[in-house]
C-alpha positions in Angstrom: -153.3 90.4 111.9 -151.4 88.2 109.3 -149.8 86.4 112.3 -153.1 85.6 114.0 -154.6 84.6 110.5 -151.6 82.0 110.1 -151.8 80.8 113.5 -155.8 80.2 113.3 -154.9 78.3 109.9 -152.2 76.2 111.1 -154.3 75.4 114.2 -157.1 74.4 111.7 -154.7 72.5 109.1 -153.0 70.6 111.5 -153.9 69.6 115.0 -157.3 70.1 114.1 -157.1 68.0 110.8 -157.3 64.5 112.0 -156.5 61.3 109.3 -160.5 61.3 109.6 -161.2 64.7 108.3 -158.8 64.3 105.7 -160.5 61.5 104.1 -163.9 63.3 104.8 -163.0 66.5 103.2 -162.9 64.9 100.1 -166.7 64.7 100.2 -169.1 68.1 100.0 -170.1 67.4 104.0 -166.6 66.8 105.1 -165.1 69.8 103.1 -167.4 71.7 104.6 -167.1 70.9 108.2 -163.1 71.0 107.8 -163.9 75.0 106.3 -166.0 75.7 109.6 -163.7 74.5 111.9 -161.5 77.1 110.0 -164.0 79.7 110.1 -164.5 79.1 114.0 -160.6 79.0 115.2 -160.5 82.5 113.2 -163.3 83.9 114.9 -162.1 82.8 118.5 -158.5 84.4 117.5 -159.7 87.6 115.8 -161.9 88.3 119.0 -162.6 91.6 119.5 -161.7 92.7 116.0 -164.2 90.7 114.3 -167.0 93.6 113.7 -164.3 95.1 111.7 -162.6 92.0 109.6 -165.5 89.7 109.1 -165.3 90.3 105.2 -161.8 89.5 105.2 -162.5 86.5 107.1 -165.5 85.5 105.0 -163.0 85.5 101.4 -160.6 83.4 103.3 -162.9 80.9 104.2 -164.6 80.7 100.6 -161.1 80.7 98.8 -160.3 77.9 101.1 -163.2 75.9 100.2 -162.3 76.6 96.6 -158.6 75.8 97.1 -159.3 72.7 99.1 -161.8 71.4 96.3 -159.5 71.9 93.9 -156.8 69.8 95.6 -159.5 66.9 95.5 -159.7 67.0 91.4 -155.8 67.4 91.4 -155.3 64.4 93.7 -157.7 62.1 91.8 -156.6 63.2 88.4 -152.6 62.9 89.7 -152.7 60.8 92.8 -148.9 60.9 92.6 -148.6 64.7 92.9 -148.1 64.2 96.9 -145.7 66.6 97.5 -146.5 69.3 95.0 -150.0 69.0 95.7 -149.2 69.9 99.5 -146.9 72.6 98.8 -148.9 74.3 96.5 -152.1 74.3 98.4 -150.1 75.7 102.0 -148.4 78.4 99.6 -151.8 79.2 97.9 -153.4 79.6 101.4 -150.5 81.6 102.8 -151.0 84.3 99.8 -154.5 84.3 100.8 -153.7 85.4 104.4 -151.3 87.7 103.3 -153.7 89.4 101.0 -156.4 89.3 103.6 -154.1 90.9 106.0 -152.9 93.4 103.9 -156.4 94.8 103.1 -157.3 94.7 107.0 -154.5 96.9 107.3 -155.4 99.3 104.8 -159.2 99.6 105.3 -159.5 99.0 109.2 -155.9 99.8 110.8 -157.1 99.6 114.2 -158.4 96.2 114.6 -157.1 94.8 116.9 -157.1 90.7 117.2 -157.1 88.6 120.6 -153.5 87.9 120.2 -150.7 90.5 120.3 -148.4 89.5 117.1 -145.2 88.1 119.3 -147.1 85.5 121.0 -149.1 84.5 118.0 -145.4 83.9 116.1 -144.3 82.0 119.0 -146.9 79.7 119.2 -147.0 79.4 115.6 -143.2 78.6 115.6 -143.9 75.7 118.2 -146.9 74.4 115.9 -144.3 74.3 113.0 -141.9 72.8 115.0 -143.8 69.8 116.5 -147.2 68.4 114.8 -146.8 70.4 111.3 -143.0 69.1 110.7 -144.1 65.8 111.6 -147.2 66.2 109.2 -145.0 67.7 106.5 -142.0 65.0 107.1 -144.5 62.2 106.5 -145.8 63.7 103.1 -142.1 64.3 102.0 -140.9 61.2 102.9 -143.9 58.6 101.8 -141.8 57.0 99.3 -139.7 55.7 101.8 -141.1 52.8 103.8 -138.6 52.5 106.4 -138.4 55.9 107.7 -141.9 56.2 107.7 -142.2 53.5 110.0 -139.9 54.9 112.2 -141.7 58.5 112.0 -144.6 56.9 113.1 -143.1 54.8 115.7 -141.4 57.9 117.3 -144.0 60.7 116.2 -145.1 61.8 119.7 -141.5 61.5 121.5 -139.6 63.6 118.4 -142.6 66.2 118.6 -142.0 66.8 122.2 -138.2 66.5 121.7 -138.4 69.2 119.0 -140.4 71.5 121.1 -137.7 71.1 123.9 -135.1 71.7 121.4 -136.8 74.8 120.3 -137.2 76.3 123.9 -133.6 75.6 124.4 -132.6 77.3 121.5 -134.7 80.2 122.4 -133.4 80.4 125.6 -130.0 80.3 124.5 -127.4 83.0 126.2 -130.0 83.7 129.0 -129.1 83.2 132.4 -131.2 80.6 132.9 -130.4 78.8 129.7 -127.4 76.7 131.6 -129.7 75.3 134.0 -132.7 74.6 131.7 -130.4 73.1 129.1 -129.0 70.6 131.2 -132.6 69.7 132.7 -133.6 69.3 129.3 -130.4 67.5 127.8 -131.3 64.1 129.4 -134.5 63.7 127.2 -132.6 65.0 124.1 -131.7 61.6 122.9 -134.4 59.4 123.7 -136.0 59.2 120.1 -132.5 58.7 118.6 -131.4 55.7 120.9 -132.6 52.9 118.2 -134.1 53.1 115.0 -132.2 52.3 111.3 -132.6 55.9 110.6 -131.9 57.5 113.9 -128.9 59.8 112.9 -131.5 61.0 110.2 -134.3 62.1 112.4 -131.6 63.7 115.1 -130.2 65.6 112.4 -133.4 66.7 110.8 -135.0 67.4 114.4 -131.9 69.7 115.5 -132.1 71.5 112.1 -136.2 72.3 112.5 -135.7 73.5 115.9 -132.9 75.7 114.9 -134.7 77.1 112.2 -137.8 77.7 114.0 -136.0 79.0 116.8 -134.4 81.4 114.3 -137.2 82.6 112.8 -139.2 83.5 115.7 -136.3 85.6 116.9 -136.0 87.2 113.7 -139.7 88.0 113.4 -140.3 89.2 116.8 -137.3 91.4 116.7 -139.0 93.2 113.6 -142.4 93.8 115.6 
């Protein structure tokens, strides 16, 4: 169940959390809407297991509300804690999901979510390598104005490229990998032809895709 809950969190906290939502959730109404989106995504992905796991899902939602409300206070108190507040917030969310999934495994081991763990891991990996890394890198480099400009300028094409790289790494060693790699290779240099930080961007994207691919293969092997 952990991988389903993780995927739900990643979807609601990144692609479904727009810049408007980031600003709006500083208010009670905006934060309530943000948590409601998390609840809806969890309900969809948990699917047929909902009657068995509604209690830990409710706990996740309440804890998420409390954590984000606390983060709002911290940001107002220490606005320069950009990276540390982001990492601490996500770490606490991960701990919450792990505790909830451990409770489910102990009390309702027969609960079966909509997606199989292998698929949830794969989708989480693609999200992490593409959109989530874009958001994370923007936070990590918020003091570097030059890199921020290029990051925003090439945001979409770099996300697509990381997705293609991840696919290439996942297919490595398979019979179709050679032809697939040749087809994808033409697109891989696109975001790195121009720009002051092109080498840094290229190395970052290759490493992110490589780590994501390795994590997906390792985690799926353990399922």
